[in-house]
NULOGU-648652 format. One record per residue (C-alpha): x, z, y; residue number from 0. Coordinates in nm, 3 decimals, decimal comma, padded with zeros to 5 digits. Each point is the difference from the previous one (the first is absolute). Layout:
N
<x X | z Z | y Y | nr NUM>
...
//
This chain:
432
<x -03,455 | z 00,858 | y 00,817 | nr 0>
<x -00,085 | z -00,336 | y 00,172 | nr 1>
<x 00,066 | z 00,016 | y 00,421 | nr 2>
<x -00,298 | z 00,075 | y 00,171 | nr 3>
<x -00,212 | z -00,250 | y 00,170 | nr 4>
<x 00,146 | z 00,066 | y 00,343 | nr 5>
<x 00,295 | z -00,104 | y -00,136 | nr 6>
<x 00,120 | z -00,375 | y 00,051 | nr 7>
<x -00,144 | z -00,247 | y -00,213 | nr 8>
<x 00,214 | z -00,016 | y -00,300 | nr 9>
<x 00,153 | z -00,396 | y -00,057 | nr 10>
<x -00,073 | z -00,191 | y -00,234 | nr 11>
<x 00,238 | z -00,165 | y -00,258 | nr 12>
<x -00,077 | z -00,377 | y -00,125 | nr 13>
<x -00,220 | z -00,072 | y -00,260 | nr 14>
<x 00,212 | z -00,315 | y -00,170 | nr 15>
<x 00,043 | z 00,055 | y -00,354 | nr 16>
<x -00,133 | z -00,118 | y -00,304 | nr 17>
<x -00,005 | z 00,075 | y -00,398 | nr 18>
<x 00,280 | z -00,257 | y -00,033 | nr 19>
<x 00,218 | z 00,107 | y 00,295 | nr 20>
<x -00,043 | z 00,389 | y -00,079 | nr 21>
<x 00,042 | z -00,036 | y -00,372 | nr 22>
<x 00,285 | z -00,152 | y 00,015 | nr 23>
<x 00,164 | z 00,229 | y 00,300 | nr 24>
<x -00,130 | z 00,265 | y -00,294 | nr 25>
<x 00,233 | z -00,202 | y -00,246 | nr 26>
<x 00,284 | z -00,048 | y 00,257 | nr 27>
<x 00,033 | z 00,404 | y 00,101 | nr 28>
<x 00,022 | z 00,073 | y -00,403 | nr 29>
<x 00,217 | z -00,280 | y -00,093 | nr 30>
<x 00,336 | z 00,073 | y 00,173 | nr 31>
<x 00,270 | z 00,175 | y -00,029 | nr 32>
<x -00,091 | z 00,241 | y -00,320 | nr 33>
<x 00,021 | z -00,312 | y -00,231 | nr 34>
<x 00,354 | z -00,161 | y 00,102 | nr 35>
<x 00,137 | z 00,362 | y -00,002 | nr 36>
<x -00,182 | z 00,280 | y -00,211 | nr 37>
<x 00,008 | z -00,188 | y -00,355 | nr 38>
<x 00,341 | z 00,031 | y -00,115 | nr 39>
<x 00,003 | z 00,382 | y 00,079 | nr 40>
<x -00,335 | z -00,008 | y -00,131 | nr 41>
<x 00,169 | z -00,152 | y -00,345 | nr 42>
<x 00,232 | z 00,267 | y -00,040 | nr 43>
<x -00,282 | z 00,270 | y -00,037 | nr 44>
<x -00,219 | z -00,183 | y -00,193 | nr 45>
<x 00,196 | z -00,250 | y -00,193 | nr 46>
<x -00,198 | z -00,290 | y -00,104 | nr 47>
<x -00,310 | z 00,140 | y 00,119 | nr 48>
<x 00,050 | z -00,067 | y 00,335 | nr 49>
<x -00,287 | z -00,237 | y 00,021 | nr 50>
<x -00,227 | z 00,261 | y -00,168 | nr 51>
<x 00,077 | z 00,257 | y 00,255 | nr 52>
<x -00,098 | z -00,252 | y 00,297 | nr 53>
<x -00,310 | z -00,039 | y -00,216 | nr 54>
<x -00,066 | z 00,358 | y 00,048 | nr 55>
<x 00,099 | z 00,026 | y 00,346 | nr 56>
<x -00,266 | z -00,281 | y 00,076 | nr 57>
<x -00,274 | z 00,174 | y -00,208 | nr 58>
<x 00,073 | z 00,304 | y 00,220 | nr 59>
<x -00,051 | z -00,164 | y 00,279 | nr 60>
<x -00,300 | z -00,143 | y -00,092 | nr 61>
<x -00,159 | z 00,321 | y -00,070 | nr 62>
<x 00,077 | z 00,104 | y 00,372 | nr 63>
<x -00,089 | z -00,370 | y 00,114 | nr 64>
<x -00,371 | z 00,023 | y -00,082 | nr 65>
<x -00,003 | z 00,333 | y 00,192 | nr 66>
<x 00,106 | z -00,190 | y 00,321 | nr 67>
<x -00,237 | z -00,271 | y -00,082 | nr 68>
<x -00,306 | z 00,247 | y 00,015 | nr 69>
<x 00,150 | z 00,130 | y 00,291 | nr 70>
<x 00,072 | z -00,273 | y 00,207 | nr 71>
<x -00,370 | z -00,130 | y -00,052 | nr 72>
<x -00,119 | z 00,306 | y 00,132 | nr 73>
<x 00,203 | z 00,037 | y 00,299 | nr 74>
<x 00,187 | z -00,346 | y 00,076 | nr 75>
<x 00,231 | z 00,123 | y 00,292 | nr 76>
<x 00,376 | z -00,003 | y 00,095 | nr 77>
<x 00,059 | z 00,347 | y -00,050 | nr 78>
<x -00,013 | z -00,070 | y -00,411 | nr 79>
<x 00,078 | z 00,338 | y -00,139 | nr 80>
<x -00,028 | z 00,214 | y 00,321 | nr 81>
<x -00,364 | z -00,144 | y 00,029 | nr 82>
<x -00,082 | z 00,095 | y -00,383 | nr 83>
<x 00,123 | z 00,348 | y 00,015 | nr 84>
<x -00,204 | z 00,102 | y 00,321 | nr 85>
<x -00,279 | z -00,032 | y -00,221 | nr 86>
<x 00,141 | z 00,267 | y -00,239 | nr 87>
<x 00,269 | z 00,219 | y 00,140 | nr 88>
<x 00,040 | z 00,204 | y 00,325 | nr 89>
<x 00,139 | z -00,180 | y 00,268 | nr 90>
<x 00,357 | z 00,119 | y -00,055 | nr 91>
<x 00,054 | z -00,103 | y -00,355 | nr 92>
<x -00,156 | z -00,358 | y 00,109 | nr 93>
<x 00,254 | z 00,001 | y 00,212 | nr 94>
<x 00,231 | z 00,100 | y -00,239 | nr 95>
<x -00,116 | z -00,296 | y -00,231 | nr 96>
<x 00,034 | z -00,266 | y 00,235 | nr 97>
<x 00,364 | z 00,154 | y 00,148 | nr 98>
<x 00,116 | z -00,054 | y -00,320 | nr 99>
<x -00,121 | z -00,350 | y -00,034 | nr 100>
<x 00,069 | z -00,109 | y 00,305 | nr 101>
<x 00,383 | z 00,133 | y -00,016 | nr 102>
<x 00,007 | z -00,142 | y -00,351 | nr 103>
<x -00,061 | z -00,276 | y 00,116 | nr 104>
<x 00,293 | z -00,024 | y 00,277 | nr 105>
<x 00,210 | z 00,167 | y -00,276 | nr 106>
<x -00,070 | z -00,285 | y -00,225 | nr 107>
<x 00,085 | z -00,238 | y 00,249 | nr 108>
<x 00,360 | z 00,136 | y 00,100 | nr 109>
<x 00,038 | z 00,015 | y -00,433 | nr 110>
<x -00,084 | z -00,393 | y -00,036 | nr 111>
<x 00,192 | z -00,096 | y 00,291 | nr 112>
<x 00,272 | z 00,162 | y -00,155 | nr 113>
<x -00,052 | z -00,151 | y -00,299 | nr 114>
<x -00,003 | z -00,328 | y 00,218 | nr 115>
<x 00,360 | z 00,078 | y 00,168 | nr 116>
<x 00,132 | z 00,058 | y -00,352 | nr 117>
<x -00,061 | z -00,360 | y -00,121 | nr 118>
<x 00,065 | z -00,167 | y 00,363 | nr 119>
<x 00,338 | z 00,238 | y -00,051 | nr 120>
<x 00,092 | z -00,183 | y -00,305 | nr 121>
<x -00,076 | z -00,350 | y 00,150 | nr 122>
<x 00,148 | z 00,011 | y 00,311 | nr 123>
<x 00,218 | z 00,349 | y -00,002 | nr 124>
<x -00,232 | z 00,173 | y 00,308 | nr 125>
<x 00,017 | z 00,366 | y -00,017 | nr 126>
<x -00,363 | z 00,073 | y -00,191 | nr 127>
<x -00,097 | z 00,269 | y 00,255 | nr 128>
<x 00,056 | z -00,213 | y 00,304 | nr 129>
<x -00,184 | z -00,291 | y -00,181 | nr 130>
<x -00,277 | z 00,229 | y -00,035 | nr 131>
<x -00,047 | z 00,116 | y 00,351 | nr 132>
<x 00,025 | z -00,370 | y 00,120 | nr 133>
<x -00,251 | z -00,072 | y -00,261 | nr 134>
<x -00,279 | z 00,319 | y 00,099 | nr 135>
<x 00,047 | z -00,124 | y 00,402 | nr 136>
<x -00,076 | z -00,372 | y -00,120 | nr 137>
<x -00,271 | z 00,095 | y -00,200 | nr 138>
<x -00,141 | z 00,242 | y 00,277 | nr 139>
<x -00,003 | z -00,325 | y 00,268 | nr 140>
<x -00,178 | z -00,150 | y -00,281 | nr 141>
<x -00,292 | z 00,224 | y 00,004 | nr 142>
<x -00,051 | z 00,006 | y 00,346 | nr 143>
<x -00,087 | z -00,353 | y 00,035 | nr 144>
<x -00,333 | z 00,121 | y -00,189 | nr 145>
<x -00,151 | z -00,011 | y -00,363 | nr 146>
<x -00,049 | z -00,352 | y 00,019 | nr 147>
<x 00,350 | z -00,109 | y 00,006 | nr 148>
<x 00,106 | z 00,294 | y -00,202 | nr 149>
<x -00,234 | z -00,125 | y -00,284 | nr 150>
<x 00,125 | z -00,356 | y 00,018 | nr 151>
<x 00,349 | z 00,147 | y -00,074 | nr 152>
<x -00,096 | z 00,225 | y -00,253 | nr 153>
<x -00,168 | z -00,287 | y -00,185 | nr 154>
<x 00,276 | z -00,208 | y -00,016 | nr 155>
<x 00,236 | z 00,258 | y -00,102 | nr 156>
<x -00,217 | z 00,113 | y -00,265 | nr 157>
<x -00,024 | z -00,337 | y -00,122 | nr 158>
<x 00,363 | z -00,015 | y -00,012 | nr 159>
<x 00,053 | z 00,329 | y -00,167 | nr 160>
<x -00,225 | z -00,070 | y -00,258 | nr 161>
<x 00,099 | z -00,352 | y -00,081 | nr 162>
<x 00,366 | z 00,183 | y -00,053 | nr 163>
<x -00,158 | z 00,229 | y -00,276 | nr 164>
<x -00,222 | z -00,326 | y -00,144 | nr 165>
<x 00,347 | z -00,146 | y -00,017 | nr 166>
<x 00,166 | z 00,237 | y -00,189 | nr 167>
<x -00,302 | z 00,021 | y -00,285 | nr 168>
<x 00,027 | z -00,376 | y 00,005 | nr 169>
<x 00,391 | z -00,035 | y -00,070 | nr 170>
<x 00,014 | z 00,300 | y -00,212 | nr 171>
<x -00,291 | z -00,070 | y -00,231 | nr 172>
<x 00,167 | z -00,262 | y -00,215 | nr 173>
<x 00,329 | z 00,288 | y -00,062 | nr 174>
<x -00,235 | z 00,295 | y -00,070 | nr 175>
<x 00,167 | z 00,189 | y -00,302 | nr 176>
<x -00,340 | z 00,136 | y -00,090 | nr 177>
<x 00,171 | z 00,293 | y -00,209 | nr 178>
<x 00,189 | z 00,145 | y 00,299 | nr 179>
<x -00,350 | z 00,076 | y 00,158 | nr 180>
<x -00,014 | z 00,303 | y -00,265 | nr 181>
<x 00,313 | z 00,014 | y -00,158 | nr 182>
<x 00,123 | z 00,272 | y 00,223 | nr 183>
<x -00,296 | z 00,241 | y 00,105 | nr 184>
<x 00,087 | z 00,332 | y 00,100 | nr 185>
<x -00,314 | z 00,203 | y -00,080 | nr 186>
<x -00,325 | z 00,111 | y 00,194 | nr 187>
<x 00,241 | z 00,213 | y 00,234 | nr 188>
<x 00,183 | z -00,332 | y 00,077 | nr 189>
<x -00,307 | z -00,174 | y 00,046 | nr 190>
<x -00,137 | z 00,272 | y 00,265 | nr 191>
<x 00,374 | z 00,009 | y 00,185 | nr 192>
<x -00,038 | z -00,347 | y 00,007 | nr 193>
<x -00,326 | z 00,049 | y 00,192 | nr 194>
<x 00,147 | z 00,235 | y 00,247 | nr 195>
<x 00,277 | z -00,246 | y 00,108 | nr 196>
<x -00,245 | z -00,321 | y 00,013 | nr 197>
<x -00,284 | z 00,136 | y 00,210 | nr 198>
<x 00,173 | z -00,066 | y 00,296 | nr 199>
<x -00,042 | z -00,369 | y -00,068 | nr 200>
<x -00,387 | z 00,076 | y 00,034 | nr 201>
<x 00,001 | z 00,201 | y 00,311 | nr 202>
<x -00,237 | z -00,217 | y 00,207 | nr 203>
<x -00,248 | z -00,099 | y -00,168 | nr 204>
<x -00,236 | z 00,281 | y 00,185 | nr 205>
<x 00,090 | z -00,123 | y 00,342 | nr 206>
<x -00,203 | z -00,329 | y -00,016 | nr 207>
<x -00,303 | z 00,277 | y 00,116 | nr 208>
<x 00,216 | z -00,001 | y 00,322 | nr 209>
<x -00,095 | z -00,332 | y 00,111 | nr 210>
<x -00,363 | z 00,102 | y 00,038 | nr 211>
<x -00,011 | z -00,057 | y 00,326 | nr 212>
<x 00,095 | z -00,309 | y 00,000 | nr 213>
<x -00,162 | z -00,172 | y -00,270 | nr 214>
<x -00,330 | z -00,197 | y -00,016 | nr 215>
<x -00,278 | z 00,211 | y -00,221 | nr 216>
<x 00,246 | z 00,287 | y -00,096 | nr 217>
<x -00,254 | z 00,204 | y -00,202 | nr 218>
<x 00,002 | z -00,333 | y -00,241 | nr 219>
<x 00,361 | z -00,140 | y 00,054 | nr 220>
<x 00,186 | z 00,311 | y -00,003 | nr 221>
<x -00,067 | z 00,142 | y -00,364 | nr 222>
<x 00,030 | z -00,378 | y -00,167 | nr 223>
<x 00,304 | z -00,073 | y 00,191 | nr 224>
<x 00,157 | z 00,324 | y -00,123 | nr 225>
<x -00,054 | z -00,045 | y -00,354 | nr 226>
<x 00,072 | z -00,345 | y 00,000 | nr 227>
<x 00,327 | z 00,055 | y 00,156 | nr 228>
<x 00,080 | z 00,303 | y -00,259 | nr 229>
<x -00,089 | z -00,204 | y -00,326 | nr 230>
<x 00,246 | z -00,288 | y 00,127 | nr 231>
<x 00,259 | z 00,174 | y 00,084 | nr 232>
<x -00,027 | z 00,202 | y -00,309 | nr 233>
<x 00,014 | z -00,336 | y -00,220 | nr 234>
<x 00,298 | z -00,106 | y 00,196 | nr 235>
<x 00,177 | z 00,319 | y -00,023 | nr 236>
<x -00,075 | z 00,033 | y -00,388 | nr 237>
<x 00,106 | z -00,391 | y -00,064 | nr 238>
<x 00,297 | z 00,025 | y 00,211 | nr 239>
<x 00,114 | z 00,333 | y -00,193 | nr 240>
<x -00,065 | z -00,178 | y -00,351 | nr 241>
<x 00,210 | z -00,317 | y 00,085 | nr 242>
<x 00,284 | z 00,232 | y 00,162 | nr 243>
<x 00,040 | z 00,222 | y -00,330 | nr 244>
<x -00,061 | z -00,299 | y -00,256 | nr 245>
<x 00,245 | z -00,221 | y 00,224 | nr 246>
<x 00,288 | z 00,278 | y 00,036 | nr 247>
<x -00,093 | z 00,277 | y -00,190 | nr 248>
<x -00,043 | z 00,359 | y 00,081 | nr 249>
<x 00,350 | z 00,093 | y 00,005 | nr 250>
<x 00,122 | z -00,312 | y 00,246 | nr 251>
<x -00,310 | z 00,057 | y 00,195 | nr 252>
<x 00,074 | z 00,401 | y 00,091 | nr 253>
<x 00,375 | z -00,085 | y 00,076 | nr 254>
<x -00,117 | z -00,316 | y 00,246 | nr 255>
<x -00,002 | z 00,072 | y 00,431 | nr 256>
<x -00,191 | z -00,340 | y 00,018 | nr 257>
<x -00,192 | z -00,022 | y -00,301 | nr 258>
<x -00,206 | z -00,289 | y 00,062 | nr 259>
<x 00,228 | z -00,197 | y 00,164 | nr 260>
<x 00,197 | z 00,036 | y -00,364 | nr 261>
<x -00,301 | z -00,101 | y -00,200 | nr 262>
<x 00,033 | z -00,316 | y 00,173 | nr 263>
<x 00,332 | z 00,005 | y 00,015 | nr 264>
<x 00,009 | z -00,001 | y -00,370 | nr 265>
<x -00,213 | z -00,288 | y 00,012 | nr 266>
<x 00,056 | z -00,226 | y 00,224 | nr 267>
<x 00,372 | z 00,112 | y 00,130 | nr 268>
<x 00,128 | z 00,123 | y 00,338 | nr 269>
<x -00,219 | z -00,221 | y 00,242 | nr 270>
<x -00,329 | z 00,106 | y -00,129 | nr 271>
<x 00,103 | z 00,363 | y 00,048 | nr 272>
<x 00,094 | z -00,036 | y 00,362 | nr 273>
<x -00,337 | z -00,163 | y 00,055 | nr 274>
<x -00,168 | z 00,294 | y -00,177 | nr 275>
<x 00,243 | z 00,262 | y 00,236 | nr 276>
<x -00,157 | z -00,231 | y 00,340 | nr 277>
<x -00,367 | z 00,091 | y -00,158 | nr 278>
<x 00,108 | z 00,353 | y -00,063 | nr 279>
<x 00,046 | z 00,014 | y 00,391 | nr 280>
<x -00,331 | z -00,170 | y 00,077 | nr 281>
<x -00,150 | z 00,236 | y -00,254 | nr 282>
<x 00,129 | z 00,340 | y 00,187 | nr 283>
<x -00,073 | z -00,130 | y 00,335 | nr 284>
<x -00,346 | z -00,085 | y -00,078 | nr 285>
<x -00,058 | z 00,353 | y -00,124 | nr 286>
<x 00,168 | z 00,187 | y 00,266 | nr 287>
<x -00,243 | z -00,228 | y 00,251 | nr 288>
<x -00,282 | z 00,110 | y -00,229 | nr 289>
<x 00,064 | z 00,351 | y 00,020 | nr 290>
<x 00,072 | z 00,013 | y 00,364 | nr 291>
<x -00,300 | z -00,190 | y 00,076 | nr 292>
<x -00,211 | z 00,255 | y -00,246 | nr 293>
<x 00,160 | z 00,283 | y 00,173 | nr 294>
<x -00,091 | z -00,081 | y 00,373 | nr 295>
<x -00,377 | z -00,071 | y -00,136 | nr 296>
<x -00,010 | z 00,355 | y -00,138 | nr 297>
<x 00,148 | z 00,174 | y 00,321 | nr 298>
<x -00,229 | z -00,194 | y 00,206 | nr 299>
<x -00,308 | z 00,100 | y -00,223 | nr 300>
<x 00,123 | z 00,348 | y 00,039 | nr 301>
<x 00,019 | z -00,011 | y 00,354 | nr 302>
<x -00,344 | z -00,134 | y 00,023 | nr 303>
<x -00,088 | z 00,331 | y -00,184 | nr 304>
<x 00,165 | z 00,226 | y 00,263 | nr 305>
<x 00,281 | z 00,066 | y -00,248 | nr 306>
<x 00,227 | z -00,148 | y 00,170 | nr 307>
<x 00,094 | z -00,036 | y 00,383 | nr 308>
<x -00,205 | z -00,234 | y 00,174 | nr 309>
<x 00,272 | z -00,227 | y 00,144 | nr 310>
<x 00,057 | z -00,113 | y -00,397 | nr 311>
<x -00,313 | z -00,177 | y 00,039 | nr 312>
<x 00,174 | z -00,245 | y 00,228 | nr 313>
<x -00,124 | z -00,365 | y -00,079 | nr 314>
<x 00,137 | z -00,274 | y 00,165 | nr 315>
<x -00,201 | z -00,204 | y 00,200 | nr 316>
<x 00,051 | z -00,326 | y -00,113 | nr 317>
<x 00,154 | z 00,058 | y -00,343 | nr 318>
<x -00,247 | z 00,227 | y -00,105 | nr 319>
<x 00,300 | z 00,191 | y -00,230 | nr 320>
<x 00,032 | z 00,427 | y 00,053 | nr 321>
<x 00,292 | z -00,048 | y 00,179 | nr 322>
<x 00,104 | z 00,381 | y 00,003 | nr 323>
<x -00,043 | z 00,076 | y -00,370 | nr 324>
<x 00,210 | z -00,281 | y -00,057 | nr 325>
<x 00,266 | z 00,116 | y 00,243 | nr 326>
<x 00,016 | z 00,337 | y -00,144 | nr 327>
<x 00,010 | z -00,147 | y -00,342 | nr 328>
<x 00,248 | z -00,171 | y 00,079 | nr 329>
<x 00,197 | z 00,281 | y 00,133 | nr 330>
<x -00,084 | z 00,247 | y -00,298 | nr 331>
<x 00,140 | z -00,260 | y -00,244 | nr 332>
<x 00,294 | z -00,066 | y 00,205 | nr 333>
<x 00,077 | z 00,329 | y -00,020 | nr 334>
<x -00,063 | z 00,023 | y -00,382 | nr 335>
<x 00,259 | z -00,296 | y -00,027 | nr 336>
<x 00,282 | z 00,230 | y 00,097 | nr 337>
<x -00,027 | z 00,187 | y -00,308 | nr 338>
<x 00,151 | z -00,306 | y -00,170 | nr 339>
<x -00,122 | z 00,104 | y -00,352 | nr 340>
<x -00,260 | z -00,216 | y -00,110 | nr 341>
<x -00,121 | z 00,242 | y -00,301 | nr 342>
<x -00,019 | z 00,308 | y 00,208 | nr 343>
<x -00,206 | z -00,185 | y 00,249 | nr 344>
<x -00,223 | z -00,167 | y -00,271 | nr 345>
<x -00,039 | z 00,324 | y -00,183 | nr 346>
<x -00,121 | z 00,158 | y 00,318 | nr 347>
<x -00,283 | z -00,279 | y 00,011 | nr 348>
<x -00,107 | z 00,060 | y -00,339 | nr 349>
<x -00,062 | z 00,366 | y 00,063 | nr 350>
<x -00,205 | z -00,062 | y 00,318 | nr 351>
<x -00,183 | z -00,313 | y -00,217 | nr 352>
<x -00,061 | z 00,211 | y -00,241 | nr 353>
<x -00,160 | z 00,302 | y 00,161 | nr 354>
<x -00,180 | z -00,206 | y 00,171 | nr 355>
<x -00,167 | z -00,192 | y -00,305 | nr 356>
<x -00,066 | z 00,364 | y -00,175 | nr 357>
<x -00,203 | z 00,077 | y 00,321 | nr 358>
<x -00,207 | z -00,367 | y 00,008 | nr 359>
<x -00,117 | z 00,088 | y -00,420 | nr 360>
<x -00,111 | z 00,334 | y 00,133 | nr 361>
<x -00,169 | z -00,149 | y 00,330 | nr 362>
<x -00,204 | z -00,226 | y -00,259 | nr 363>
<x -00,103 | z 00,271 | y -00,233 | nr 364>
<x -00,131 | z 00,261 | y 00,289 | nr 365>
<x -00,170 | z -00,313 | y 00,195 | nr 366>
<x -00,185 | z -00,056 | y -00,359 | nr 367>
<x -00,130 | z 00,312 | y -00,014 | nr 368>
<x -00,057 | z 00,066 | y 00,388 | nr 369>
<x -00,135 | z -00,330 | y 00,122 | nr 370>
<x -00,152 | z -00,130 | y -00,354 | nr 371>
<x -00,251 | z -00,249 | y 00,217 | nr 372>
<x 00,272 | z -00,110 | y 00,231 | nr 373>
<x 00,025 | z -00,394 | y 00,047 | nr 374>
<x 00,247 | z -00,126 | y -00,238 | nr 375>
<x 00,039 | z -00,353 | y -00,019 | nr 376>
<x 00,285 | z 00,018 | y -00,258 | nr 377>
<x 00,008 | z 00,281 | y -00,264 | nr 378>
<x 00,248 | z 00,132 | y -00,230 | nr 379>
<x -00,098 | z -00,037 | y -00,366 | nr 380>
<x -00,085 | z 00,235 | y -00,314 | nr 381>
<x -00,180 | z 00,313 | y 00,183 | nr 382>
<x -00,043 | z 00,311 | y -00,210 | nr 383>
<x -00,274 | z 00,238 | y 00,162 | nr 384>
<x 00,080 | z -00,147 | y 00,357 | nr 385>
<x 00,380 | z 00,041 | y -00,058 | nr 386>
<x 00,232 | z -00,339 | y -00,001 | nr 387>
<x 00,205 | z 00,029 | y -00,305 | nr 388>
<x 00,240 | z -00,259 | y 00,103 | nr 389>
<x 00,114 | z 00,208 | y 00,340 | nr 390>
<x 00,045 | z 00,295 | y -00,240 | nr 391>
<x 00,194 | z -00,179 | y -00,213 | nr 392>
<x 00,198 | z -00,143 | y 00,328 | nr 393>
<x 00,009 | z 00,393 | y 00,114 | nr 394>
<x 00,234 | z 00,086 | y -00,359 | nr 395>
<x 00,190 | z -00,315 | y 00,006 | nr 396>
<x 00,130 | z 00,101 | y 00,358 | nr 397>
<x 00,051 | z 00,346 | y -00,108 | nr 398>
<x 00,200 | z -00,148 | y -00,282 | nr 399>
<x 00,251 | z -00,170 | y 00,229 | nr 400>
<x 00,027 | z 00,233 | y 00,230 | nr 401>
<x 00,295 | z 00,230 | y -00,192 | nr 402>
<x 00,202 | z -00,296 | y -00,048 | nr 403>
<x 00,115 | z 00,040 | y 00,379 | nr 404>
<x 00,325 | z 00,160 | y 00,161 | nr 405>
<x 00,021 | z 00,340 | y 00,160 | nr 406>
<x 00,167 | z -00,205 | y 00,288 | nr 407>
<x -00,301 | z -00,232 | y 00,027 | nr 408>
<x -00,227 | z 00,314 | y -00,015 | nr 409>
<x 00,196 | z 00,138 | y 00,284 | nr 410>
<x -00,030 | z -00,270 | y 00,199 | nr 411>
<x -00,343 | z -00,019 | y -00,048 | nr 412>
<x -00,020 | z 00,365 | y 00,129 | nr 413>
<x 00,164 | z -00,082 | y 00,313 | nr 414>
<x -00,219 | z -00,336 | y 00,039 | nr 415>
<x -00,334 | z 00,220 | y -00,037 | nr 416>
<x 00,185 | z 00,279 | y 00,273 | nr 417>
<x 00,028 | z -00,285 | y 00,246 | nr 418>
<x -00,352 | z -00,137 | y -00,061 | nr 419>
<x -00,162 | z 00,348 | y 00,026 | nr 420>
<x 00,207 | z 00,073 | y 00,330 | nr 421>
<x -00,172 | z -00,361 | y 00,126 | nr 422>
<x -00,320 | z 00,116 | y -00,075 | nr 423>
<x -00,021 | z 00,313 | y 00,140 | nr 424>
<x 00,152 | z -00,199 | y 00,343 | nr 425>
<x -00,263 | z -00,257 | y -00,025 | nr 426>
<x -00,297 | z 00,300 | y -00,029 | nr 427>
<x 00,142 | z 00,206 | y 00,282 | nr 428>
<x -00,015 | z -00,342 | y 00,235 | nr 429>
<x -00,327 | z -00,116 | y -00,087 | nr 430>
<x -00,272 | z 00,082 | y 00,251 | nr 431>
//
């Protein structure tokens, strides 16, 4: 529940973001480490059809993105998933949903920071874990300066990383061998296995919603920015995947540790590959910054609702940044960096986010039945007897991906759940 009228006033965040800034921020958080790292392993599973796996993953995310857009237009608050769930589920279940999303973003920050560390290690020899830790601390300091400066950094790095992907497509287009795009397909199972791998590359499309309390006219701006960011990112991913397969072939692509750099190297030599490696550093840094920003806003929104301790609502007097949740996010990400295995860390992120996406689609369906006349500036299309069909497809698509996660990932996810339930119980008992 929200703090009572007798408690101190809830501090306000700074509304400074428009459609362009929010859309670019969304692209930035989606287009990051995933495309630079996962396209090789995905090619090993899907073969020539890896570009189809990216397309299918984008479509799967689109089903849920439409659900997010509808909910964001109804409840334009920073609490996002927690806010939506609170209108459908019990307080404890709502907390678990918000907790999984917040922790998933913190873990994603750690996973992407480890990717940054691997790239920097190849260029400078610095230990990846140390590089990742230093990056997280630096990004935390940037977040503490406030959303205006953070957004400027995000926009700049987003432009750089998108430019890198466009450069791959332009440089590789003239030498694409079309036969390679369908020459080594591995069937439906291979395509779906590829979807399970590349899903991590799409994580973050939903976190546009956590910027609602810092966005001008959020009920209109957030849904539009969310859908634009996902559409543009999917186009970039599919285009890059087509180029990579067409230039290198699925076999070479599947064994490469720096696949996009190798595409550029095949076309323009080692200098171009080095430049792309630096762009990869910008991409991973940007994704980590955006994930940390989204995690801090989601925790702030949950604290607003009384689901997390009130001290987590602390806002900088000048920056208006949620400093307490930024600091907790940094500390949490540093803890997960110590695991060191990027595949495990990313897998736990996948689990947390997939469970939340499942809940979001359920929320849309339930609210259509429970509150059919509630204002909805944006409505997910294709409804039959009051049930949004795309939300149903979103549920089935998530259920199809969950079984691909390993037992170790599920075990770590259970530990995260137990910690969350303990936190909820402590907060509940300490509340007046």
